N, CA, C and O atoms as a printed pandas DataFrame, in Angstrom:
     atom_number atom_name residue_name chain_id  residue_number  x_coord  y_coord  z_coord
0              1         N          MET        A               1    0.916   -1.181   -0.227
1              2        CA          MET        A               1   -0.424   -0.371   -0.092
2              3         C          MET        A               1    0.799    1.174   -0.194
3              4         O          MET        A               1    1.921    1.150    0.312
4              5         N          SER        A               2    0.377    2.051   -0.746
5              6        CA          SER        A               2    0.929    3.374   -0.832
6              7         C          SER        A               2    0.343    4.931   -0.131
7              8         O          SER        A               2   -0.821    5.331   -0.133
8              9         N          GLY        A               3    1.137    5.380    0.243
9             10        CA          GLY        A               3    0.502    6.510    0.511
10            11         C          GLY        A               3    1.042    8.104    0.330
11            12         O          GLY        A               3    1.466    8.486   -0.760
12            13         N          ILE        A               4    0.994    8.830    1.288
13            14        CA          ILE        A               4    1.224   10.636    0.760
14            15         C          ILE        A               4    1.901   10.887    2.406
15            16         O          ILE        A               4    1.650   10.395    3.506
16            17         N          TYR        A               5    2.755   11.791    1.964
17            18        CA          TYR        A               5    3.149   12.583    2.404
18            19         C          TYR        A               5    3.323   14.049    2.112
19            20         O          TYR        A               5    3.969   14.408    1.128
20            21         N          ILE        A               6    2.661   15.065    3.090
21            22        CA          ILE        A               6    2.568   16.649    2.990
22            23         C          ILE        A               6    3.341   17.355    4.180
23            24         O          ILE        A               6    3.273   17.268    5.406
24            25         N          PRO        A               7    4.200   18.181    3.179
25            26        CA          PRO        A               7    5.617   18.297    3.376
26            27         C          PRO        A               7    4.460   19.965    4.719
27            28         O          PRO        A               7    3.770   20.860    4.231
28            29         N          GLY        A               8    4.728   19.733    6.367
29            30        CA          GLY        A               8    3.773   21.131    6.298
30            31         C          GLY        A               8    3.054   20.885    7.240
31            32         O          GLY        A               8    2.473   21.607    8.050
32            33         N          VAL        A               9    3.120   19.761    7.093
33            34        CA          VAL        A               9    1.528   19.577    7.856
34            35         C          VAL        A               9    1.781   18.599    9.170
35            36         O          VAL        A               9    2.420   17.548    9.206
36            37         N          GLU        A              10    1.132   19.226   10.157
37            38        CA          GLU        A              10    1.511   18.651   11.587
38            39         C          GLU        A              10    0.586   17.788   11.896
39            40         O          GLU        A              10   -0.537   18.051   11.468
40            41         N          MET        A              11    0.780   16.341   12.829
41            42        CA          MET        A              11    0.112   15.335   13.503
42            43         C          MET        A              11   -0.677   16.402   13.870
43            44         O          MET        A              11   -0.207   17.519   14.083
44            45         N          PRO        A              12   -2.328   16.018   13.996
45            46        CA          PRO        A              12   -3.580   16.399   14.416
46            47         C          PRO        A              12   -3.338   15.648   16.055
47            48         O          PRO        A              12   -2.804   14.580   16.354
48            49         N          ALA        A              13   -4.030   16.798   16.983
49            50        CA          ALA        A              13   -3.956   16.139   18.517
50            51         C          ALA        A              13   -4.866   15.145   18.563
51            52         O          ALA        A              13   -4.517   14.034   18.963
52            53         N          SER        A              14   -6.504   15.460   18.058
53            54        CA          SER        A              14   -7.056   14.452   17.725
54            55         C          SER        A              14   -8.094   14.742   16.826
55            56         O          SER        A              14   -8.451   15.824   16.359
56            57         N          CYS        A              15   -8.584   13.441   16.632
57            58        CA          CYS        A              15   -9.521   12.770   15.570
58            59         C          CYS        A              15  -10.493   14.547   15.398
59            60         O          CYS        A              15  -10.643   14.939   14.241
60            61         N          TYR        A              16  -11.063   15.459   16.561
61            62        CA          TYR        A              16  -11.280   16.239   16.637
62            63         C          TYR        A              16  -10.979   17.232   15.423
63            64         O          TYR        A              16  -11.727   17.443   14.468
64            65         N          LYS        A              17   -9.884   17.726   15.632
65            66        CA          LYS        A              17   -9.240   18.532   15.213
66            67         C          LYS        A              17   -8.509   17.746   13.722
67            68         O          LYS        A              17   -7.527   18.362   13.309
68            69         N          CYS        A              18   -8.696   17.126   13.322
69            70        CA          CYS        A              18   -8.824   16.392   12.146
70            71         C          CYS        A              18   -9.511   16.508   11.209
71            72         O          CYS        A              18  -10.718   16.284   11.125
72            73         N          GLY        A              19   -8.269   17.133    9.857
73            74        CA          GLY        A              19   -8.940   17.099    8.555
74            75         C          GLY        A              19   -9.286   15.630    7.262
75            76         O          GLY        A              19   -9.732   15.593    6.115
76            77         N          VAL        A              20   -8.854   14.745    8.114
77            78        CA          VAL        A              20   -8.625   13.773    7.138
78            79         C          VAL        A              20  -10.110   12.832    8.142
79            80         O          VAL        A              20  -10.357   12.541    9.312
80            81         N          SER        A              21  -10.810   12.652    6.652
81            82        CA          SER        A              21  -12.163   12.021    6.502
82            83         C          SER        A              21  -11.902   10.286    6.096
83            84         O          SER        A              21  -12.349    9.659    5.135
84            85         N          CYS        A              22  -10.904    9.763    7.357
85            86        CA          CYS        A              22  -10.521    8.605    7.048
86            87         C          CYS        A              22  -12.009    6.892    7.215
87            88         O          CYS        A              22  -11.773    5.684    7.210
88            89         N          ASN        A              23  -13.041    7.456    7.305
89            90        CA          ASN        A              23  -13.777    6.293    7.697
90            91         C          ASN        A              23  -13.838    5.398    8.911
91            92         O          ASN        A              23  -14.625    4.460    9.034
92            93         N          LEU        A              24  -12.723    5.862   10.003
93            94        CA          LEU        A              24  -12.545    4.669   11.084
94            95         C          LEU        A              24  -13.406    5.461   11.561
95            96         O          LEU        A              24  -14.275    4.877   12.208
96            97         N          VAL        A              25  -13.536    6.820   11.487
97            98        CA          VAL        A              25  -14.124    7.388   13.051
98            99         C          VAL        A              25  -15.263    8.418   12.279
99           100         O          VAL        A              25  -14.989    9.331   11.500
100          101         N          SER        A              26  -16.713    7.957   12.768
101          102        CA          SER        A              26  -17.937    8.356   12.497
102          103         C          SER        A              26  -17.297   10.281   12.822
103          104         O          SER        A              26  -16.420   10.822   13.496
104          105         N          HIS        A              27  -18.304   10.674   11.938
105          106        CA          HIS        A              27  -18.063   11.924   12.190
106          107         C          HIS        A              27  -18.992   12.687   13.515
107          108         O          HIS        A              27  -18.709   13.795   13.971
108          109         N          ILE        A              28  -20.341   11.673   14.076
109          110        CA          ILE        A              28  -20.432   12.151   15.668
110          111         C          ILE        A              28  -19.194   12.082   16.272
111          112         O          ILE        A              28  -18.463   13.005   16.633
112          113         N          VAL        A              29  -19.025   10.795   16.350
113          114        CA          VAL        A              29  -17.463   10.814   17.698
114          115         C          VAL        A              29  -16.762   11.218   17.183
115          116         O          VAL        A              29  -15.841   11.406   17.978
116          117         N          ARG        A              30  -16.414   11.637   15.992
117          118        CA          ARG        A              30  -15.192   13.451   16.178
118          119         C          ARG        A              30  -15.708   14.216   16.592
119          120         O          ARG        A              30  -14.944   15.177   16.682
120          121         N          ASN        A              31  -16.646   14.438   16.953
121          122        CA          ASN        A              31  -17.459   15.758   17.220
122          123         C          ASN        A              31  -17.894   15.939   18.657
123          124         O          ASN        A              31  -18.064   17.057   19.143
124          125         N          MET        A              32  -18.104   14.590   19.453
125          126        CA          MET        A              32  -18.008   14.651   20.641
126          127         C          MET        A              32  -17.397   14.456   21.693
127          128         O          MET        A              32  -17.891   14.554   22.816
128          129         N          HIS        A              33  -15.898   14.066   21.350
129          130        CA          HIS        A              33  -14.871   13.803   22.019
130          131         C          HIS        A              33  -13.543   14.757   21.371
131          132         O          HIS        A              33  -12.671   14.059   20.854
132          133         N          PRO        A              34  -13.330   16.027   21.346
133          134        CA          PRO        A              34  -12.493   16.790   21.367
134          135         C          PRO        A              34  -11.110   16.412   21.406
135          136         O          PRO        A              34  -10.263   16.863   20.634
136          137         N          PHE        A              35  -10.878   15.520   22.379
137          138        CA          PHE        A              35   -9.423   14.941   22.726
138          139         C          PHE        A              35   -9.056   13.882   22.255
139          140         O          PHE        A              35   -7.853   13.630   22.175
140          141         N          TRP        A              36   -9.894   13.116   21.883
141          142        CA          TRP        A              36   -9.852   11.980   21.680
142          143         C          TRP        A              36   -9.625   11.304   20.211
143          144         O          TRP        A              36  -10.465   11.491   19.331
144          145         N          ARG        A              37   -8.280   10.387   19.938
145          146        CA          ARG        A              37   -7.451    9.727   18.978
146          147         C          ARG        A              37   -7.969    8.132   18.711
147          148         O          ARG        A              37   -7.874    7.283   19.596
148          149         N          TYR        A              38   -8.368    7.927   17.753
149          150        CA          TYR        A              38   -8.489    6.144   17.206
150          151         C          TYR        A              38   -7.262    5.679   17.799
151          152         O          TYR        A              38   -6.376    6.489   18.070
152          153         N          GLU        A              39   -7.166    4.797   17.961
153          154        CA          GLU        A              39   -6.027    4.268   18.401
154          155         C          GLU        A              39   -5.464    3.168   17.314
155          156         O          GLU        A              39   -4.584    2.331   17.516
156          157         N          LYS        A              40   -6.381    3.448   15.830
157          158        CA          LYS        A              40   -5.842    2.320   15.157
158          159         C          LYS        A              40   -5.136    3.663   13.787
159          160         O          LYS        A              40   -4.602    3.225   12.767
160          161         N          CYS        A              41   -5.247    4.989   13.989
161          162        CA          CYS        A              41   -5.176    6.450   13.251
162          163         C          CYS        A              41   -4.066    6.061   12.392
163          164         O          CYS        A              41   -2.865    6.145   12.645
164          165         N          PRO        A              42   -4.737    5.544   11.150
165          166        CA          PRO        A              42   -3.858    5.406   10.250
166          167         C          PRO        A              42   -2.871    6.231    9.595
167          168         O          PRO        A              42   -2.229    5.806    8.635
168          169         N          LEU        A              43   -2.670    7.788   10.231
169          170        CA          LEU        A              43   -1.638    8.674    9.907
170          171         C          LEU        A              43   -0.893    8.502   10.962
171          172         O          LEU        A              43   -1.286    8.434   12.126
172          173         N          VAL        A              44    0.821    8.387   10.346
173          174        CA          VAL        A              44    2.082    8.593   11.074
174          175         C          VAL        A              44    2.632    9.628   11.299
175          176         O          VAL        A              44    2.519   10.460   10.399
176          177         N          PRO        A              45    3.400   10.021   12.472
177          178        CA          PRO        A              45    4.076   10.882   12.203
178          179         C          PRO        A              45    4.800   11.417   12.010
179          180         O          PRO        A              45    4.708   12.086   13.039
180          181         N          VAL        A              46    6.028   12.031   11.282
181          182        CA          VAL        A              46    7.092   11.852   10.506
182          183         C          VAL        A              46    7.766   13.217   11.509
183          184         O          VAL        A              46    7.248   14.197   12.045
184          185         N          PRO        A              47    9.049   12.732   11.431
185          186        CA          PRO        A              47   10.275   14.064   12.897
186          187         C          PRO        A              47   10.165   14.237   11.426
187          188         O          PRO        A              47    9.580   13.764   10.451
188          189         N          ASP        A              48   11.521   15.690   11.952
189          190        CA          ASP        A              48   11.893   15.932   11.289
190          191         C          ASP        A              48   13.105   15.267   10.641
191          192         O          ASP        A              48   13.803   14.497   11.301
192          193         N          HIS        A              49   13.423   15.604    9.112
193          194        CA          HIS        A              49   14.549   14.349    8.979
194          195         C          HIS        A              49   15.308   14.994    7.682
195          196         O          HIS        A              49   14.863   15.949    7.044
196          197         N          GLY        A              50   16.498   14.326    7.410
197          198        CA          GLY        A              50   17.094   14.713    6.113
198          199         C          GLY        A              50   16.581   14.107    5.254
199          200         O          GLY        A              50   15.394   13.800    5.371
200          201         N          ARG        A              51   17.214   13.798    4.281
201          202        CA          ARG        A              51   16.958   13.258    2.580
202          203         C          ARG        A              51   16.732   12.097    2.799
203          204         O          ARG        A              51   17.656   11.450    3.291
204          205         N          LEU        A              52   15.387   11.380    2.509
205          206        CA          LEU        A              52   14.819    9.619    2.285
206          207         C          LEU        A              52   14.807    9.369    1.407
207          208         O          LEU        A              52   14.318    9.800    0.363
208          209         N          ILE        A              53   15.773    8.034    1.909
209          210        CA          ILE        A              53   15.826    6.502    0.456
210          211         C          ILE        A              53   15.258    5.736    0.514
211          212         O          ILE        A              53   14.370    5.732    1.366
212          213         N          ASP        A              54   15.415    4.745   -0.269
213          214        CA          ASP        A              54   14.841    3.361    0.059
214          215         C          ASP        A              54   16.038    3.108   -0.429
215          216         O          ASP        A              54   16.607    3.246   -1.512
216          217         N          ALA        A              55   16.429    2.475    1.220
217          218        CA          ALA        A              55   17.935    1.907    1.222
218          219         C          ALA        A              55   17.840   -0.242    0.992
219          220         O          ALA        A              55   18.616   -1.163    1.248
220          221         N          SER        A              56   16.705   -0.156    0.508
221          222        CA          SER        A              56   17.003   -1.582    0.165
222          223         C          SER        A              56   16.759   -1.445   -1.009
223          224         O          SER        A              56   16.527   -2.583   -1.418
224          225         N          VAL        A              57   16.589   -0.180   -2.479
225          226        CA          VAL        A              57   17.296   -0.152   -3.415
226          227         C          VAL        A              57   18.879    0.142   -3.560
227          228         O          VAL        A              57   19.610   -0.275   -4.458
228          229         N          LEU        A              58   19.069    0.580   -2.975
229          230        CA          LEU        A              58   20.611    1.526   -2.924
230          231         C          LEU        A              58   21.233    0.150   -2.228
231          232         O          LEU        A              58   22.180   -0.172   -2.947
232          233         N          MET        A              59   21.130   -0.609   -1.355
233          234        CA          MET        A              59   21.861   -2.284   -0.821
234          235         C          MET        A              59   22.068   -3.138   -2.496
235          236         O          MET        A              59   23.126   -3.611   -2.913
236          237         N          GLU        A              60   20.627   -3.135   -3.274
237          238        CA          GLU        A              60   20.245   -3.488   -4.358
238          239         C          GLU        A              60   21.595   -3.740   -5.061
239          240         O          GLU        A              60   22.138   -4.837   -5.188
240          241         N          LYS        A              61   22.130   -2.333   -5.576
241          242        CA          LYS        A              61   22.860   -1.255   -6.679
242          243         C          LYS        A              61   23.868   -1.658   -5.765
243          244         O          LYS        A              61   24.630   -2.328   -6.462
244          245         N          CYS        A              62   24.346   -1.635   -4.521
245          246        CA          CYS        A              62   26.069   -2.022   -4.526
246          247         C          CYS        A              62   26.192   -3.148   -4.174
247          248         O          CYS        A              62   27.343   -3.402   -3.818
248          249         N          MET        A              63   25.278   -4.224   -4.091
249          250        CA          MET        A              63   25.521   -5.325   -4.292
250          251         C          MET        A              63   25.972   -5.844   -5.610
251          252         O          MET        A              63   26.680   -6.846   -5.708
252          253         N          LYS        A              64   25.541   -5.128   -6.647
253          254        CA          LYS        A              64   25.952   -5.499   -7.904
254          255         C          LYS        A              64   27.426   -4.966   -8.449
255          256         O          LYS        A              64   28.128   -5.357   -9.381
256          257         N          GLU        A              65   27.606   -3.843   -7.411
257          258        CA          GLU        A              65   28.443   -3.250   -8.219
258          259         C          GLU        A              65   29.939   -3.453   -7.107
259          260         O          GLU        A              65   31.088   -3.422   -7.548
260          261         N          ASP        A              66   29.561   -3.671   -5.514
261          262        CA          ASP        A              66   30.495   -3.861   -4.811
262          263         C          ASP        A              66   30.203   -4.735   -3.417
263          264         O          ASP        A              66   29.225   -4.555   -2.692
264          265         N          THR        A              67   31.041   -5.517   -3.241
265          266        CA          THR        A              67   30.190   -6.277   -2.201
266          267         C          THR        A              67   30.376   -6.036   -0.820
267          268         O          THR        A              67   29.687   -6.403    0.132
268          269         N          PHE        A              68   31.988   -4.989   -0.873
269          270        CA          PHE        A              68   32.259   -4.916    0.337
270          271         C          PHE        A              68   31.575   -3.526    0.638
271          272         O          PHE        A              68   30.944   -3.382    1.685
272          273         N          LEU        A              69   31.665   -2.779   -0.031
273          274        CA          LEU        A              69   30.964   -1.447    0.399
274          275         C          LEU        A              69   29.547   -1.866    0.671
275          276         O          LEU        A              69   28.887   -1.220    1.485
276          277         N          ALA        A              70   28.826   -3.321   -0.204
277          278        CA          ALA        A              70   27.561   -3.108    0.461
278          279         C          ALA        A              70   27.726   -3.769    1.739
279          280         O          ALA        A              70   26.996   -3.165    2.525
280          281         N          GLU        A              71   28.447   -4.907    2.456
281          282        CA          GLU        A              71   28.234   -5.470    3.508
282          283         C          GLU        A              71   28.576   -3.833    4.573
283          284         O          GLU        A              71   27.834   -3.653    5.538
284          285         N          MET        A              72   29.563   -2.905    4.314
285          286        CA          MET        A              72   29.669   -1.872    4.908
286          287         C          MET        A              72   28.161   -0.687    4.897
287          288         O          MET        A              72   27.985    0.340    5.551
288          289         N          LEU        A              73   27.502   -1.191    4.139
289          290        CA          LEU        A              73   26.660    0.426    4.188
290          291         C          LEU        A              73   25.402   -0.924    4.913
291          292         O          LEU        A              73   24.390   -0.398    5.376
292          293         N          PHE        A              74   25.431   -2.163    4.991
293          294        CA          PHE        A              74   24.138   -3.042    5.754
294          295         C          PHE        A              74   24.761   -2.767    7.230
295          296         O          PHE        A              74   23.894   -2.436    8.038
296          297         N          ARG        A              75   26.245   -2.842    7.816
297          298        CA          ARG        A              75   25.827   -2.929    8.861
298          299         C          ARG        A              75   25.445   -0.902    9.491
299          300         O          ARG        A              75   24.906   -0.498   10.521
300          301         N          LYS        A              76   25.938   -0.258    8.491
301          302        CA          LYS        A              76   25.016    1.109    8.836
302          303         C          LYS        A              76   23.928    0.797    8.684
303          304         O          LYS        A              76   23.336    0.372    9.677
304          305         N          LEU        A              77   23.389    0.854    7.718
305          306        CA          LEU        A              77   21.730    0.604    7.185
306          307         C          LEU        A              77   21.120    0.613    8.508
307          308         O          LEU        A              77   20.714    1.474    9.289
308          309         N          SER        A              78   21.216   -0.878    8.471
309          310        CA          SER        A              78   20.496   -1.799   10.191
310          311         C          SER        A              78   20.409   -1.003   11.453
311          312         O          SER        A              78   19.607   -1.293   12.340
312          313         N          ASN        A              79   21.083   -0.185   11.514
313          314        CA          ASN        A              79   20.925    0.470   12.727
314          315         C          ASN        A              79   20.822    2.144   12.605
315          316         O          ASN        A              79   21.061    2.940   13.514
316          317         N          ALA        A              80   20.478    2.404   11.484
317          318        CA          ALA        A              80   19.204    4.087   11.080
318          319         C          ALA        A              80   17.838    3.938   11.399
319          320         O          ALA        A              80   17.004    3.117   11.018
320          321         N          PRO        A              81   17.784    4.773   12.076
321          322        CA          PRO        A              81   16.090    5.260   12.179
322          323         C          PRO        A              81   15.479    4.665   11.464
323          324         O          PRO        A              81   15.943    4.260   10.398
324          325         N          THR        A              82   14.623    4.510   11.740
325          326        CA          THR        A              82   13.602    4.268   10.210
326          327         C          THR        A              82   12.428    5.538   10.734
327          328         O          THR        A              82   11.927    5.652   11.853
328          329         N          ILE        A              83   12.223    6.337    9.612
329          330        CA          ILE        A              83   11.565    7.388    9.103
330          331         C          ILE        A              83   10.158    7.356    8.903
331          332         O          ILE        A              83    9.286    7.784    9.658
332          333         N          ILE        A              84   10.022    6.723    7.650
333          334        CA          ILE        A              84    8.600    6.218    7.489
334          335         C          ILE        A              84    8.845    4.595    7.250
335          336         O          ILE        A              84    9.636    4.058    6.474
336          337         N          PRO        A              85    8.021    4.067    8.059
337          338        CA          PRO        A              85    8.257    2.582    8.279
338          339         C          PRO        A              85    7.960    1.409    6.666
339          340         O          PRO        A              85    6.895    1.812    6.199
340          341         N          ALA        A              86    8.407    0.418    5.916
341          342        CA          ALA        A              86    7.961   -0.046    5.122
342          343         C          ALA        A              86    6.517   -0.179    4.948
343          344         O          ALA        A              86    5.602    0.162    5.698
344          345         N          ASP        A              87    6.496   -0.903    3.486
345          346        CA          ASP        A              87    5.014   -0.978    3.171
346          347         C          ASP        A              87    4.767   -2.736    4.184
347          348         O          ASP        A              87    5.612   -3.498    4.656
348          349         N          LYS        A              88    3.370   -2.799    4.171
349          350        CA          LYS        A              88    3.501   -3.796    5.259
350          351         C          LYS        A              88    3.175   -5.426    4.367
351          352         O          LYS        A              88    2.876   -6.528    4.827
352          353         N          GLU        A              89    3.419   -4.905    2.774
353          354        CA          GLU        A              89    3.405   -5.574    1.386
354          355         C          GLU        A              89    4.340   -6.421    0.848
355          356         O          GLU        A              89    4.275   -7.445    0.168
356          357         N          GLU        A              90    5.789   -5.336    1.605
357          358        CA          GLU        A              90    6.957   -6.441    0.879
358          359         C          GLU        A              90    7.464   -7.338    1.451
359          360         O          GLU        A              90    8.271   -8.064    0.871
């Protein structure tokens, strides 16, 4: 499943303040509970970050060109923080 990232848009504090119509929470519940957020909210907060890349694609390219470089990269990338989680389909 793919998704979207909208630069400059902050994570809403609650469903009441959210402008996304996700069909998980009805309009009535959203208006009755101004500080409540659905525990399975599909929105993912994205912290401040640098350039995002697909590490798997980088690893594949390095494996084709230089195995030693790929091994070094693997060690570094294994400990790197995840900014946006991988799709569950992968």
